[in-house]
C-alpha positions in Angstrom: -189.1 85.1 76.3 -190.6 86.0 79.5 -191.9 85.1 82.1 -194.9 84.1 83.4 -196.4 86.6 86.2 -195.7 86.1 89.4 -199.0 84.3 91.1 -199.7 86.8 93.9 -199.7 89.4 91.1 -202.3 87.3 89.1 -204.4 87.1 92.0 -204.3 91.4 92.9 -205.0 91.7 89.4 -207.9 89.9 89.4 -209.0 91.5 93.2 -208.3 95.3 91.5 -211.0 94.2 87.8 -213.0 92.2 90.4 -212.9 95.6 92.5 -213.0 98.1 89.7 -216.8 96.4 88.5 -218.1 96.5 91.9 -217.4 100.4 92.6 -219.0 100.7 88.8 -221.9 98.6 89.5 -222.5 100.7 92.6 -221.9 104.5 91.6 -224.5 102.9 88.2 -226.5 101.9 91.4 -226.9 105.4 93.5 -223.9 105.1 95.6 -221.3 107.3 94.0 -219.7 108.2 98.3 -218.4 104.9 98.8 -215.4 105.5 101.2 -212.6 102.6 100.3 -213.3 100.8 103.8 -216.9 101.3 104.0 -216.9 97.0 102.6 -215.9 95.8 105.6 -218.3 97.9 107.5 -221.2 97.0 105.7 -220.3 92.8 106.1 -219.2 93.2 109.3 -222.9 95.0 110.9 -224.9 92.7 107.6 -225.7 90.1 110.5 -225.6 92.1 113.8 -225.5 95.2 115.4 -221.8 95.7 117.2 -220.9 98.6 119.5 -217.4 101.1 118.2 -215.3 99.2 120.5 -216.4 95.0 119.2 -216.7 96.2 115.4 -213.0 97.7 115.9 -211.7 94.9 116.8 -214.1 92.8 113.8 -211.6 95.1 111.7 -208.6 94.7 113.9 -208.0 98.8 113.6 -207.9 100.6 116.5 -211.8 102.2 118.5 -210.4 105.9 116.7 -210.0 104.5 113.1 -213.2 102.8 113.0 -214.8 106.3 115.0 -213.7 108.2 111.7 -215.2 105.5 109.0 -218.3 105.2 111.1 -218.5 109.3 111.5 -218.4 109.6 107.8 -220.5 106.4 107.3 -223.5 107.8 109.1 -223.4 111.2 108.1 -223.4 109.4 104.1 -226.5 107.9 105.6 -225.1 104.3 105.7 -225.0 104.0 109.0 -226.7 104.7 112.3 -226.3 105.0 115.9 -228.6 103.3 118.7 -228.8 103.3 121.7 -228.4 99.6 124.0 -230.9 98.1 125.1 -229.7 97.4 128.8 -227.3 100.2 128.5 -227.9 103.4 127.4 -224.2 104.5 127.5 -222.9 102.4 124.5 -224.6 103.2 120.7 -225.1 100.3 118.3 -224.1 100.3 115.2 -226.8 99.1 112.8 -227.0 99.6 108.7 -229.6 102.1 108.1 -231.7 101.4 105.2 -229.0 103.2 102.8 -226.3 101.1 103.8 -229.4 97.6 103.6 -229.7 98.5 99.8 -225.9 98.9 99.3 -225.3 95.8 100.7 -227.5 93.7 98.6 -226.9 95.5 95.9 -222.6 94.4 96.2 -224.3 90.5 97.5 -226.2 90.7 93.8 -223.5 92.4 92.0 -221.0 89.1 93.2 -223.9 86.4 92.3 -223.8 88.2 88.9 -219.7 88.2 88.7 -219.7 84.8 89.6 -221.9 84.0 86.5 -220.9 85.9 84.0 -217.4 84.3 84.4 -218.7 81.2 84.4 -220.6 81.8 81.3 -216.9 83.2 80.1 -214.9 80.5 81.3 -217.4 77.3 82.4 -218.9 76.4 85.5 -216.2 73.7 86.3 -213.6 76.2 86.2 -215.2 78.4 88.2 -215.9 75.4 90.7 -212.2 74.5 90.9 -211.1 78.1 91.2 -213.8 79.0 94.2 -212.3 75.8 95.3 -208.5 76.5 95.1 -209.1 80.4 96.3 -211.3 78.9 99.7 -207.9 76.2 99.8 -205.6 78.9 99.7 -207.8 81.6 101.3 -208.4 79.4 104.8 -211.8 78.9 103.9 -214.9 80.6 103.5 -216.2 80.5 107.3 -213.1 82.2 108.2 -213.5 85.6 105.7 -215.5 87.5 107.7 -212.7 87.4 110.4 -209.6 87.9 108.0 -211.5 90.7 105.8 -209.7 94.4 107.2 -209.2 97.6 105.7 -206.1 99.1 104.2 -205.6 101.5 107.1 
């Protein structure tokens, strides 16, 4: 008799299946040049413009690591740098139109994925899974500060 798959492995497999579908949906929507860490930056800049050091801190990485991602995203049209209104030496980072469109596409996919899962498993089961995952992950409100790129 085979032993059950370890719980952490199940979580990882579920997450990878979700990421694969999300990337396919983004690719189909024309976002074919997304880097592996862009989603974290989209989320961090989705609510507010940040300067590089603040973004790096939010992502839990060095300024140099964040700068590399920011340079790539700017070159691909996903974000832009603007002068800080109070200090022109500081550049504020914000999502460009293409970045906002990619984030909106990803957010729509999240809602669609959950609805499709509810159709397959039942709304009650998905609600239970959501509560369990929120409890295991420390709650939905802390997600933004805990999500980190793997770089």
